[in-house]
C-alpha positions in Angstrom: 0.0 0.0 0.0 1.3 3.4 -0.9 0.2 6.7 0.8 1.2 10.2 -0.4 1.4 12.9 2.3 2.4 16.5 2.5 1.3 17.4 -1.0 3.1 14.3 -2.4 6.5 15.2 -1.0 6.4 12.3 1.4 5.5 8.8 0.2 4.9 5.9 2.6 4.8 2.4 1.4 3.8 -0.5 3.7 4.4 -4.1 2.5 5.3 -7.6 3.6 8.9 -8.4 2.6 8.6 -11.9 1.2 12.4 -12.4 1.1 12.5 -11.9 4.9 9.7 -14.4 5.6 11.9 -16.2 8.1 12.6 -13.0 10.1 10.3 -11.7 12.8 10.4 -8.1 11.5 9.3 -8.7 7.9 6.9 -5.9 7.4 8.5 -2.8 5.8 7.5 0.8 6.4 9.3 2.6 3.6 9.4 6.4 3.7 10.6 8.4 0.6 11.0 12.2 0.8 11.0 14.2 -2.4 11.6 17.7 -1.3 14.4 20.2 -0.9 17.0 19.3 1.8 15.9 22.1 4.1 12.4 20.7 4.2 13.3 17.0 4.9 12.1 15.3 8.1 14.7 12.5 7.8 18.4 12.8 6.8 18.2 10.2 4.1 15.9 10.5 1.0 14.6 7.0 1.8 14.2 5.3 5.1 13.1 1.7 5.8 11.7 0.7 9.2 11.1 -3.0 9.7 8.2 -4.0 12.0 7.0 -7.3 13.5 3.4 -8.2 12.9 2.5 -7.1 16.4 4.2 -3.7 16.0 2.5 -3.2 12.6 -0.9 -4.0 14.2 -0.2 -1.6 17.1 0.7 1.1 14.6 -2.5 0.5 12.7 -4.6 0.6 15.8 -3.0 3.8 17.0 -3.6 5.5 13.6 -7.3 4.4 13.6 -7.7 5.5 17.2 -6.3 9.0 16.4 -8.5 9.2 13.3 -11.6 8.4 15.4 -10.7 11.0 18.0 -10.1 13.5 15.3 -13.6 13.0 13.9 -15.1 13.7 17.4 -15.9 17.3 18.0 -16.3 18.6 21.6 -19.8 19.8 22.3 -21.5 17.7 19.6 
């Protein structure tokens, strides 16, 4: 799955790394920045973070929880 953020200057790809099926952390969160150096969040233009299935599930739940709270408006 590929997600573009920050007007397309930050691309996040999330995928199962088949070649690493025997490793515990075989889910890749790949972040690619295509912006001027002064605007970069990371030092490298491309960063890979490898997650275990439990970590990936926790990240997913945290994002869904934040999205739910964002949709709730005080006083409604």
